[in-house]
C-alpha positions in Angstrom: -83.6 35.7 -38.8 -82.3 32.5 -37.1 -84.1 30.4 -34.5 -83.7 32.1 -31.1 -81.0 31.1 -28.7 -81.6 34.0 -26.3 -83.8 34.6 -23.3 -85.0 38.2 -23.0 -85.6 39.8 -19.6 -87.3 43.2 -19.1 -87.1 45.1 -15.9 -89.8 47.8 -15.7 -88.8 50.6 -13.4 -90.3 54.0 -12.5 -87.7 55.8 -14.6 -86.2 53.2 -16.9 -87.0 50.0 -18.8 -84.0 47.7 -19.1 -83.8 44.7 -21.5 -81.1 42.1 -21.3 -80.6 39.1 -23.7 -79.1 36.1 -22.0 -77.7 32.9 -23.5 -78.7 29.5 -22.2 -76.2 29.8 -19.3 -77.8 33.1 -18.3 -74.8 35.1 -19.3 -75.9 38.6 -20.3 -74.8 39.2 -24.0 -76.8 42.3 -24.8 -78.3 45.2 -22.7 -80.3 48.3 -23.6 -82.2 50.8 -21.5 -84.9 53.4 -22.4 -86.9 55.8 -20.3 -90.2 54.6 -18.9 -93.4 56.4 -20.2 -95.0 56.8 -16.8 -98.3 58.3 -17.8 -99.0 57.1 -21.4 -100.1 53.5 -21.5 -100.2 53.2 -25.3 -96.8 54.8 -25.4 -95.5 52.3 -22.8 -96.7 49.3 -24.9 -95.1 50.6 -28.0 -91.9 51.5 -26.2 -91.5 47.9 -24.9 -92.4 46.4 -28.3 -89.9 48.7 -30.0 -87.2 47.7 -27.5 -87.8 44.0 -28.1 -87.9 44.3 -31.8 -84.8 46.4 -31.9 -83.0 43.7 -29.9 -84.2 41.1 -32.4 -82.7 43.1 -35.2 -79.4 43.7 -33.4 -79.0 40.1 -32.5 -80.3 38.8 -35.8 -82.8 36.5 -34.1 -86.3 36.4 -32.6 -86.7 35.3 -29.0 -89.9 33.5 -28.1 -88.9 33.3 -24.4 -89.5 36.7 -22.8 -89.8 37.5 -19.1 -91.2 40.8 -17.8 -90.5 42.0 -14.2 -93.2 44.4 -13.3 -93.4 46.8 -10.3 -96.4 46.3 -8.1 -98.8 43.3 -8.2 -101.0 41.6 -10.8 -104.4 40.5 -9.8 -104.5 36.9 -10.9 -108.3 36.7 -11.6 -108.4 39.7 -14.0 -104.7 40.1 -15.0 -104.9 43.8 -14.1 -101.9 45.5 -12.7 -101.5 47.7 -9.7 -98.4 49.9 -9.9 -97.7 53.1 -7.9 -94.3 53.6 -9.6 -95.7 53.6 -13.2 -99.3 55.0 -12.9 -100.1 54.3 -16.5 -100.1 50.6 -15.8 -102.6 50.5 -13.0 -105.9 48.8 -14.0 -104.4 47.6 -17.3 -103.9 44.0 -18.5 -100.2 44.6 -19.3 -99.2 41.0 -19.9 -102.0 40.3 -22.3 -101.7 43.5 -24.1 -97.9 43.2 -24.6 -98.3 39.5 -25.7 -100.9 40.5 -28.3 -98.7 43.3 -29.6 -95.5 41.2 -29.8 -97.3 38.1 -31.0 -95.1 35.8 -28.9 -95.2 34.2 -25.3 -94.6 36.5 -22.4 -93.9 35.4 -18.8 -95.0 38.0 -16.2 -93.4 38.4 -12.8 -92.8 40.9 -10.0 -89.6 42.9 -10.4 -88.4 42.3 -6.8 -89.1 38.6 -7.2 -87.0 38.6 -10.4 -84.1 40.2 -8.4 -84.3 37.4 -5.9 -84.4 34.7 -8.7 -81.3 36.2 -10.3 -79.3 36.2 -7.1 -80.4 32.7 -6.3 -79.0 31.5 -9.7 -75.3 32.3 -10.1 -75.5 35.3 -7.8 -74.7 35.9 -4.1 -77.1 33.2 -2.9 -76.1 30.5 -5.4 -74.5 28.3 -2.7 -77.5 28.3 -0.4 -80.6 26.1 -0.4 -82.9 29.0 0.3 -82.7 32.7 0.1 -84.7 35.9 0.6 -83.9 38.9 -1.7 -84.8 42.1 0.1 -85.0 45.3 -2.0 -84.3 48.6 -0.3 -84.9 51.2 -2.9 -87.6 53.9 -3.3 -89.8 51.3 -1.6 -89.2 47.8 -0.1 -90.1 44.5 -1.6 -88.6 41.1 -2.1 -88.7 37.5 -3.2 -88.2 34.0 -1.8 -86.4 31.2 -3.6 -85.8 27.6 -2.6 -83.4 25.4 -4.6 -83.0 28.2 -7.1 -86.8 28.4 -7.9 -89.1 31.3 -7.0 -92.0 30.6 -4.7 -94.6 33.2 -5.7 -97.5 32.0 -3.6 -101.3 31.8 -4.2 -101.7 35.5 -5.1 -98.2 35.8 -6.6 -97.2 38.2 -3.8 -94.8 36.1 -1.7 -92.0 38.4 -0.6 -94.1 41.6 -0.2 -92.5 42.2 3.1 -92.6 46.0 2.5 -96.2 45.9 3.5 -95.8 44.2 6.8 -96.7 46.5 9.7 -94.0 48.0 12.0 -95.4 47.8 15.6 -96.6 51.2 16.8 -94.7 50.7 20.0 -91.4 50.3 18.2 -92.1 53.5 16.1 -93.0 55.4 19.3 -89.8 54.2 20.9 -88.0 56.1 18.1 -90.3 59.1 18.1 -91.8 58.2 14.7 -95.4 58.6 13.6 -97.5 55.8 12.1 -97.4 56.8 8.4 -100.0 56.1 5.7 -98.8 53.9 2.8 -99.8 54.2 -0.9 -101.0 50.6 -0.7 -103.9 51.7 1.6 -102.5 50.3 4.8 -100.7 52.2 7.6 -97.3 51.8 9.2 -95.9 49.7 6.4 -92.2 49.0 6.9 -91.3 50.3 3.5 -92.2 53.8 4.7 -89.2 53.5 7.2 -86.6 51.0 6.0 -86.5 52.0 2.3 -84.2 54.7 1.0 -87.0 57.2 1.1 -87.8 56.0 4.6 -84.2 56.7 5.8 -84.6 60.3 4.5 -87.9 60.6 6.3 -86.3 59.5 9.6 -83.5 62.1 9.1 -86.0 64.9 8.6 -87.8 63.8 11.8 -84.5 64.4 13.6 -84.1 67.9 12.3 -82.3 67.1 9.0 -83.2 68.2 5.5 -82.0 65.4 3.4 -84.1 64.8 0.2 -82.9 61.2 -0.2 -80.8 58.4 1.3 -77.6 59.3 -0.4 -77.8 62.8 1.2 -78.3 61.2 4.7 -75.3 59.0 4.2 -73.1 61.9 3.0 -74.2 64.0 5.9 -73.3 61.2 8.4 -69.9 60.8 6.8 -69.4 64.5 7.2 -70.1 64.2 11.0 -73.8 65.3 11.1 -75.1 63.8 14.4 -78.8 63.9 13.2 -77.8 61.9 10.1 -75.9 59.3 12.2 -78.9 59.1 14.6 -81.2 58.5 11.6 -78.9 55.6 10.4 -79.0 54.1 13.9 -82.8 54.2 14.0 -83.0 52.8 10.5 -80.7 49.9 11.4 -82.9 49.0 14.3 -86.1 49.1 12.3 -84.4 47.1 9.4 -83.2 44.6 12.0 -86.7 44.2 13.3 -88.0 43.7 9.7 -85.3 41.1 8.8 -85.9 39.3 12.1 -89.5 38.9 10.9 -88.3 37.3 7.7 -86.1 34.9 9.7 -89.1 33.8 11.9 -91.5 33.5 9.0 -89.2 31.9 6.3 -85.9 30.9 8.0 -83.8 31.6 4.8 -80.3 30.3 4.7 -79.1 33.7 3.4 -80.6 37.2 2.9 -79.4 39.2 -0.1 -80.0 43.0 -0.1 -80.8 44.9 -3.3 -81.8 48.4 -4.3 -79.8 51.6 -3.8 -79.2 51.1 -0.1 -77.5 47.8 -0.7 -74.6 49.6 -2.2 -73.9 51.4 1.1 -71.1 49.4 2.9 -72.1 50.9 6.3 -75.6 49.3 6.0 -74.1 45.9 6.8 -72.1 47.0 9.8 -73.9 45.9 12.9 -76.9 44.7 10.9 -76.8 41.0 12.0 -76.6 42.2 15.6 -79.6 44.5 15.0 -81.5 41.4 13.7 -80.4 39.3 16.6 -81.8 41.9 19.0 -85.3 41.1 17.8 -85.0 37.3 17.9 -85.2 34.9 20.8 -82.1 33.0 22.1 -81.0 30.1 20.0 -82.0 31.5 16.6 -79.0 32.1 14.3 -79.1 35.1 12.0 -78.3 34.1 8.4 -75.6 35.8 6.4 -76.7 39.2 5.0 -75.0 39.8 1.7 -74.8 42.5 -1.0 -76.0 41.5 -4.5 -73.7 40.0 -7.1 -75.5 41.6 -10.1 -76.3 45.0 -8.8 -79.0 46.9 -10.6 -78.9 44.4 -13.6 -80.4 41.7 -11.4 -84.0 42.3 -12.1 -83.8 42.0 -15.9 -81.6 38.9 -15.7 -84.1 37.4 -13.2 -86.9 38.1 -15.7 -85.0 36.2 -18.3 -84.5 33.3 -15.8 -88.2 33.3 -15.1 -88.9 32.9 -18.8 -86.4 30.0 -19.0 -87.8 28.2 -16.0 -91.4 28.6 -17.1 -90.6 27.5 -20.7 -88.9 24.3 -19.5 -91.9 23.4 -17.3 -94.7 24.3 -19.7 
């Protein structure tokens, strides 16, 4: 095999693992996906290793710059992972174990932060000095970048806006209960503004939608409860994004996750954000992602490139 000229990025999801190989300009030149072993840790480690080694073989080179975008958080002191989407990873030293198995450097990051990093470099936020990438999928998470570099914070959790609390008064205004969250807190905004949150709001209004796409389809078909659910969701999302504006004042917000593909999500959203801000504060542009669902893996490759160059 030749000396590596590729940066590998792996995006670990609840249902799939995606690997992309990027050149030095971060252009994706190879992509492969496999199913995620959710409950078999040894099987997970072997599946990732096999994916990396198969890519080596297909490209005829071995990359020593690999980024890994993980769901959940990694405790910095112990290196142990907490992941509700892939239960097998919780309590495990995923980064150290994969590095030992692959016998090469591995750069670990959060999957939502990797999405933000990708959109900040050649993506929808490339022309802006700072950006927040807000994921609206099964859950809600994000990442914050300044001048194209990720700011992860002391605990590595900067951008975990999904676990900010929605005020109980705002929930009561919309007739919603304060829900428990898998993180151990209550009233976390991801329970309401995520795709699964939208479906929950619809059910509270008498609907029976199992997921966000069903709510959207029902609204398009004229279902009044579905339209009401979208209106409530817009207000709660507006409140959440207003919090980001007040805390971080990003020059642009880029939405990701399944809901980001819904054109109607953007209609009236800046006005919904402005309704929760005081006079004189400008709402930044709110944009769809440039890289779609490939952003996380590409961002993981970017993370590997940035850390390699500063090490």
